[in-house]
Every structure is written in structure tokens, then in C-alpha cells.
C-alpha positions in Angstrom: 9.9 12.0 -24.3 13.6 11.9 -24.2 15.7 14.8 -23.0 19.1 15.4 -24.1 22.0 15.3 -21.9 22.6 19.0 -22.3 18.8 19.6 -21.4 18.6 17.3 -18.5 21.6 18.9 -16.7 20.7 22.5 -17.6 16.8 21.8 -16.0 19.1 20.1 -12.9 21.1 22.9 -12.7 18.3 25.5 -13.2 16.2 24.1 -10.2 19.6 24.1 -7.9 20.0 27.7 -8.9 16.7 28.6 -8.3 16.6 27.3 -4.7 20.1 28.9 -4.0 18.9 32.1 -5.2 15.3 32.2 -3.6 16.6 30.8 -0.3 19.2 33.9 -0.2 16.3 36.2 -1.3 13.9 35.1 1.6 16.8 35.1 4.3 17.5 39.0 3.1 13.7 39.7 3.2 13.4 38.3 6.7 16.3 40.4 7.8 15.0 43.3 5.8 15.6 46.4 8.1 14.9 49.4 5.4 11.3 49.2 6.5 9.8 47.7 3.4 9.3 44.3 4.8 8.1 45.1 8.3 6.5 48.2 9.5 7.5 50.1 12.7 5.6 47.8 14.9 7.3 44.3 13.3 4.4 43.3 11.4 4.9 42.4 7.9 3.8 44.6 4.9 2.2 43.7 1.7 5.6 44.0 0.2 6.7 41.3 2.4 3.7 38.9 1.7 4.1 39.6 -2.3 7.8 38.6 -2.3 7.2 35.7 -0.1 4.6 34.5 -2.4 6.8 35.2 -5.4 9.6 33.0 -3.4 7.3 30.1 -2.6 6.2 29.8 -6.3 9.5 30.1 -7.4 10.5 27.2 -5.1 7.9 25.2 -6.6 8.7 25.7 -10.1 12.3 25.4 -9.4 11.4 22.2 -7.7 9.4 20.9 -10.4 12.0 21.8 -13.2 15.0 20.3 -11.4 13.0 17.1 -10.8 12.6 16.7 -14.5 16.3 17.6 -15.3 17.2 14.8 -12.4 15.0 12.3 -14.0 16.4 13.0 -17.6 20.0 12.4 -16.3 18.9 9.4 -14.5 17.2 8.1 -17.4 20.5 8.7 -19.5 22.6 7.0 -17.1 20.5 3.8 -16.9 20.3 3.8 -20.8 23.9 4.1 -20.8 24.7 0.9 -18.9 26.0 -1.9 -21.1 23.0 -4.3 -21.7 20.6 -1.6 -20.9 19.0 -1.6 -24.7 17.8 -5.4 -24.4 16.4 -5.1 -20.7 19.2 -6.9 -19.0 20.2 -4.7 -16.1 
């Protein structure tokens, strides 16, 4: 399957965006002072574990989507080089 240039760049951008957003979220979750993420003894709460699980899942999915986009962008670059169609690189 061949991805279009727009789809490849979108997937790559989505992967980068996912990492940016979720790293920020985990950083804020870790520094949470509202009492949601950590109880008064400093132990993680169920809220913390659920949201950390969501973040890890999003990291994995964002990475997979970004890699697909990157591979699409690289394939398009290889295909646009002179002589790429006849196998001469």
C-alpha cells in the first residue's frame, strides 16, 4: 500500500503531536498538587494509574502512527529521486 504525501505527513505530525501532548500531561500529572493523583501520604491513587495507563497507551499508538507516517515520507522521497523507477539509485 502506498500512502499519499499528505497522509504520510499527517501521520508523522500526529505522532509527534501525540508525544508532545502526552509528555506534557504526564509531567503535569506527576506534579499534581490537587490531591487527585496522589493521596495525603504521597501514594499514587487510582486516578494516577488510570491516566498513566492512558498516557503509555497513547505513547505506543502515537509512536506506531508516527513510524507509519515516517516510512511513508521516506518511501515518497526515495521514489522521487531520479532513476528510482528503474531500480538505479
